[in-house]
Every structure is written in C-alpha cells, then in structure tokens.
C-alpha positions, 0 to 999 in steps of 0.5 A, spaced: 500 499 500 502 506 498 504 511 503 501 518 504 505 524 504 504 525 512 507 518 512 513 519 508 514 525 511 514 522 518 518 516 515 524 522 513 523 525 520 525 518 524 531 517 519 534 524 521 532 525 528 539 527 531 540 532 525 533 537 526 531 542 530 525 545 532 523 553 532 520 555 538 517 561 540 518 566 546 516 562 552 515 568 555 509 569 552 506 562 553 505 559 546 506 553 544 512 550 540 512 551 532 512 545 529 515 547 523 521 542 522 528 544 517 534 541 515 540 543 518 543 543 511 545 537 510 549 534 504 544 532 498 548 525 499 545 524 505 538 526 503 537 523 496 537 516 498 531 516 503 527 520 498 528 515 493 526 511 497 519 513 500 517 514 493 518 507 491 524 507 487 530 502 487 537 505 486 544 503 484 550 507 487 555 507 481 563 507 482 566 514 481 573 517 482 569 523 485 569 522 492 565 529 493 559 526 489 555 520 490 552 518 484 545 514 483 542 510 477 535 508 478 528 507 474 522 512 475 517 509 470 520 505 466 525 511 464 533 511 467 536 517 470 542 518 474 542 523 480 549 526 482 549 528 489 554 533 492 557 530 499 559 537 502 553 541 500 545 541 498 547 541 490 544 536 486 543 535 478 538 530 475 540 527 469 534 524 463 539 521 458 537 518 451 531 523 451 531 523 444 535 519 439 536 520 431 541 519 425 548 524 425 545 527 419 540 530 423 545 534 428 543 542 426 537 540 427 537 537 434 542 543 435 537 548 433 531 545 437 536 545 444 538 552 443 530 555 442 528 550 448 535 552 453 532 559 452 526 558 454 527 553 459 529 554 466 528 548 470 532 544 465 537 544 460 539 540 454 545 537 452 547 531 446 552 526 445 555 522 439 555 515 439 560 513 433 558 506 433 551 507 432 552 514 428 546 517 432 546 523 436 543 522 443 540 528 447 539 529 454 535 533 460 540 536 466 537 539 471 541 543 476 538 545 483 539 544 491 535 540 496 530 544 499 531 545 507 524 544 508 522 537 510 515 537 506 517 541 500 523 535 499 519 530 496 514 534 492 520 538 489 524 531 487 518 528 485 515 534 480 522 535 477 522 528 474 514 529 472 517 535 469 523 531 465 517 527 462 514 534 459 521 536 456 522 529 453 515 530 450 516 537 447 523 536 444 520 530 441 514 534 438 518 540 436 524 536 433 519 532 428 516 539 426 522 542 424 525 536 420 518 536 417 519 543 415 526 543 414 526 536 410 534 536 407 539 536 413 545 541 413 552 538 413 556 540 419 562 542 415 560 543 407 553 546 407 551 551 402 548 557 406 541 558 403 540 562 409 546 565 412 542 567 419 538 562 419 544 557 419 549 562 423 543 560 429 543 552 427 551 552 428 551 556 434 551 551 440 550 556 445 545 561 447 547 568 443 541 572 442 541 580 441 536 584 443 533 588 437 533 595 440 540 595 442 545 595 436 552 594 440 557 597 435 563 598 438 567 604 433 575 603 432 576 610 435 573 608 442 580 607 446 576 604 452 573 598 454 567 599 457 562 594 462 557 593 457 562 591 451 565 586 457 558 583 458 557 583 451 563 579 449 561 574 454 554 573 453 552 577 447 545 578 450 546 586 453 541 590 455 543 596 459 537 596 464 539 589 467 546 592 471 544 592 478 551 594 481 558 594 480 563 594 485 570 597 484 576 595 489 583 599 488 586 602 495 578 604 496 572 601 494 567 605 490 559 602 489 556 604 482 548 602 482 545 606 476 544 602 470 547 607 464 553 609 468 555 601 470 554 600 462 558 606 460 564 605 466 571 604 462 574 598 466 581 601 465 579 608 468 580 606 475 588 604 474 589 610 470 588 618 471 588 623 465 587 622 458 591 621 451 599 622 452 598 625 459 595 618 462 599 615 467 599 609 472 596 610 478 594 603 480 597 596 478 591 592 480 583 593 481 578 588 482 571 589 480 564 585 481 559 586 475 552 584 477 548 583 471 541 580 472 542 574 477 550 574 475 555 576 479 561 577 474 568 577 478 573 581 474 580 582 475 585 588 471 593 587 472 598 592 469 603 588 465 607 593 461 608 601 460 612 603 454 610 610 454 606 609 448 602 604 450 599 601 457 598 594 457 593 590 462 591 583 463 584 583 464 581 576 467 573 575 467 571 569 471 565 564 471 559 568 472 556 566 479 549 567 481 545 565 487 542 557 486 535 557 486 532 550 486 532 547 479 534 553 475 541 554 472 543 560 467 541 560 460 549 561 458 555 559 462 562 561 460 569 559 463 574 564 465 578 568 460 583 572 461 586 576 455 591 582 454 588 589 452 591 596 452 590 603 453 593 607 447 596 614 449 593 617 443 587 622 442 581 620 438 583 625 433 590 623 432 587 616 431 582 618 426 588 622 423 592 616 422 586 611 419 585 616 414 592 617 412 593 610 411 586 609 407 589 614 402 596 612 402 593 604 401 589 608 395 596 611 392 600 605 392 595 601 389 595 606 383 602 607 383 603 599 383 607 598 390 602 593 393 608 590 396 609 596 400 603 595 404 603 594 412 599 587 414 593 593 417 593 596 409 592 590 406 587 588 410 582 595 407 585 593 400 579 593 397 573 595 402 570 601 400 565 603 407 569 607 411 566 604 417 568 597 416 575 599 413 576 602 420 574 596 424 579 592 419 585 596 420 585 597 427 582 590 428 589 587 424 593 592 428 591 589 435 591 582 432 598 583 431 599 586 438 595 579 440 590 584 443 585 578 441 579 581 445 579 588 442 580 584 435 574 581 436 570 587 438 572 590 431 571 585 427 565 583 429 562 589 426 565 587 420 562 581 420 555 584 422 555 589 415 558 583 411 553 578 413 547 583 412 550 584 405 552 577 404 547 576 398 550 582 394 557 581 395 562 580 389 567 575 390 573 578 393 568 581 398 565 574 400 573 572 401 573 578 406 567 575 409 570 568 410 577 571 412 574 575 418 570 569 420 576 565 420 580 571 424 574 571 429 575 564 430 582 564 431 581 570 436 576 566 440 580 560 440 586 563 443 581 566 448 579 559 449 571 561 448 571 554 444 563 555 442 565 562 439 570 560 435 567 554 432 561 558 430 565 563 425 570 556 423 564 553 421 561 559 417 568 559 413 569 552 413 564 552 407 570 556 403 573 550 403 580 552 404 585 548 408 587 554 413 580 555 415 579 547 416 585 547 419 583 552 425 576 549 425 579 542 426 584 545 431 577 548 435 574 541 435 580 538 438 581 543 443 574 543 445 573 536 445 568 536 441 564 529 439 564 531 432 572 532 431 574 524 431 568 523 425 569 529 421 577 529 421 576 521 419 571 524 413 576 529 411 582 524 411 578 520 407 576 526 402 584 528 401 587 521 401 588 521 394 591 528 393 596 527 399 600 520 397 602 517 391 607 520 385 602 526 384 601 528 391 600 535 393 605 538 398 600 542 401 595 536 402 601 531 405 601 536 410 594 537 411 593 529 411 599 529 417 596 534 421 589 530 421 593 524 423 596 528 429 589 531 430 586 524 430 591 522 435 589 527 440 581 526 438 582 519 440 586 521 447 579 525 448 575 520 447 578 515 452 581 511 447 588 510 450 590 504 447 588 506 440 591 513 440 598 510 443 598 505 436 597 511 432 602 515 435 608 510 436 607 510 428 608 517 427 614 516 430 618 515 424 616 521 420 620 526 422 614 532 421 610 528 426 615 525 431 616 531 436 607 532 437 607 524 437 613 524 443 609 528 447 602 525 445 605 519 447 608 521 454 601 525 455 598 517 454 603 514 459 601 519 465 594 517 463 595 510 464 598 511 470 593 515 474 588 510 471 592 505 474 593 509 480 585 509 481 583 502 480 588 500 486 585 505 490 578 503 489 581 495 490 583 497 497 576 500 498 
C-alpha cells in the first residue's frame, strides 16, 4: 500500500531525528512550540537516498573517482535517471539520458531545438552526445539545483522535477519532428551551402547568443576604452543596460555604482589611470571589480603588465559568472574564465582618426603607383574595402591582432562581420572572401581566448569556403574543445584528401594537411578515452620527422593518463 504524504514526512523525520531542530516561540508569551521542522544544511548525499526510497524507487550506487559526489542510477516510470549528489553541500544534478536519439545527419536540427528550448526553459537544460558506433546523436535533459531545507518541500520538489523531465522529453520530440518536417534536407556541419546565412548561423551556434533588437552595440575604431557593456557583451552577447544592478570597484578604496547607465558606460581601465592621451599615467597596478548583471555576479581583475610610454598593457581576467542558486534553476549561459591582454593607447581620438585616414589614402596611392608590396598588414586588410566604418574596424583590428590583443580585435572584427553578413547576398567575390577571412580571424581570436564555442561559430562558417587554413583552424578548435564531432569529421577529411596526399602526384600542401589530421586524430582519440588506439597511432608517427616531436609529447601524456588510471584502480581495490 502506497505511503501517504504524512507517512513519508514522518519517515524522513525519524531517519534524521538527530539532525533537525524545532523553532520555538518566546517562552514568556506562553505560546506553544512552532512545529515547523527544518534541516540543518545536510549534504545532498545524505538526503537523497531516503527520498528515493519513499517514492518506492530502487537505486544503484555507481562507483566514481570523485570523492565529493554520490552518483545514483535508478528507473522512474520505466525510464533511466542519474542523480548526482554533493557530499559537502546540498547541491544535486538530475540527468535524464537519451530523451531523444536521431541520426548524425540531423545534428544541426538537434542544435537548433536545444538552443531554442534552453533559452525558454529555466528548470532544465538540454545537451547532446554522439554514439560513434551507431552514428547517432543522443539528447539529454539535465537539471541542476539544491535540496530544500524544509522537509515537506523536498519530496514534492524531487517528484515534480522528475515529472517535469518527462514534459521536456515530449516537447523536444514534438519540436524536432516539426523542425525536420519543415526542413527536410539536413545541413552538413562542414561543407553545407548557406541558403540562409542568418538561420544557418543560428543552427551552428551551440551556445545561446541573443542580441536584443532595440540595442545596437557597435564598437567604433576610435573608442579607446573598454566599457562594462562591451565586456558583458563579449561574454554573453545578450546585453541590455537596464539589467546592470551594481558595480563594486576595489583599489586602495572601495567604490559602489548603482546607476545602470553609469555601470554600462564605466571604463574598466579607468581606475588604473589618471589623465588622458599623452598625459595618462598609471596610478594603480591592480584593480578588482564585481559586476552584478541580472542575477549574476561577475568578478573581474585588471593587472598592469607593461608601460612603454606609448601604450599601457594590462591583463584582464573575467571569471565565470556566479549567481544565487535557486532550486533546479541554472543560467541560460555559462562561460569559462577568460584572461586576455588589453591596452590603453596614449593617443587622442583625433590622432587615431588622422592615422587611419592617412593610411587609407596611402593604400589608394600605392595601388595607383603599383606599390602594393609596400603596404603594411593593416593596410592590406583594407585593400578592397569601400565602406569607411568597415575599413576603420579592419585596420584597427589588424593592428591589435599583431599585438596579440585578441579581445580588442574581436570587438572591431565583429563589426565587420555584422556589416558583411547583412550584405552577404550582394557581395562580390572579393568581398565574400573578406567575409570568410574575417570569420577565420574571429575564430582564431576566440580560440586563443579559450572561448571555443564562439570560435566554432565563426569557423564553421568559413569552413564552407573550403580553404585549408580555415579547415585547419576549425579542426584545431574542435579538438581543443573536446567536441564529440572531432573524430568523425577528421576521419571524413582524411578519406577525402587521401588521394591528393599520397602517391607520385601528391600535393605538398595536402601531404602536410594529412599529417596534421593524423596528429589531431590521435589527440581526439585521447579526448575520447581511447588511449590504446591513440598510443598505437602515435608510435607509428614517431618514424615521421614531421610528426615525431608532437607524437613523443602525446605518448608521454598517454603514459601519464594510464598511470593515473592504474593508481585510481588500486585505490578502489583497497576500498
């Protein structure tokens, strides 16, 4: 006979009798004891097992190398679930594997629906995995949250989340079937023809990146500041000034700013510098900032690197957004910490404008005189550009790229991308080539900043151009980000270029490209945990002078990983 709700709560009370307390009213008033029962922040690993038992759920405890986590696998209404409970806090994660499976050719449809549902769904997020043997994409629903401190809330909360996962499963199936019906021809992730550039860009981007229609964040080339709005835009691409709530600035004193517009326009380098232009001088070597945007608290650290009289260089570190955790809620986006070099130029806006105009005129003069070889890299970047704003962004973006100021580079090149994207269908051959080269440069910069999802967005676009340099950077990013598609795409490319890379008529560039793919295949195998297969491949590469150095380093890495595995196995046996 099924337990009633009161029986369940009593059962849990008995189990945790030593860990609970009762709130009492003022004895002087003569009131009776308040019977509300509350947990004292018990670890989730202690709480979840009796909760599952009260739901008549039989679970299995999985072995894990993470000593801070309890992993339970169980079936609920004939479906498998995985519950991960923290042993030191009341945080839990509930995973619902394989809510939907489909062929790899439907990858972009899966990404589209996942992005859409993640944007509108707060209680759960969707992710996907690739089964290489079956050539299938498997979608998971994942809910992060905490165990409530109130006894009478916990069971209802857990039960509701499990039921909610079924709603997510049904909605996903409904949405993707409709999408596949409306879009019968799947898009190949590498060599698709872009029938609709905007919609394909949305399909390709795995993370949510929504820019409000009423906000136009264009960052002009003459801007010599890095505002808070630019910083948040770079991390989230979803900025509205009204959502800034507080800015805390810490140097040798603490300053608070609460006006949203003032926060958005605040220059993150301003606490470090006094004066402007040639009169600017360093007053602090380090500054900490805490930006509260929506429900997130984003820590930022600015550190002085070098002052060479013309330019002041800083290290800007932005850490993963932090937020108050609500039960079974998570952010629509999360990013890893990024650390980049930025700079303050001791020049005025008028000087920078004059420099660009002089350089642009010099480009036109040298073209007429047939002296193209005398152009600088920054001038070559604006060789075929007619729009002055676009040319200005290209010029400053190239200059900052040469100084490895990747953060500032993408601020300029994203302006170029937006301009060319709007005009894409009307672009001539040279302008389309500029569009693809801009995507390649953006992908490279984001990759250098370890923002791999953004890098892939641009690299997947320029991969359509079928240039080796674009494809190489695309594969680099797939492997660096441990993307599950990497191995499959590498194998496909190796098959496609095998003839050009071997035999008497082998093309030198394709030979190098094939060797590059071999190296990347080995690293992708390591990422997939196939250490024996990777080791066998790298041992063959040792005989090749071009691959020997890379292969030796990876073999050392494999040996280290295997040593760690053996050590963990021995520990488990001792337990």
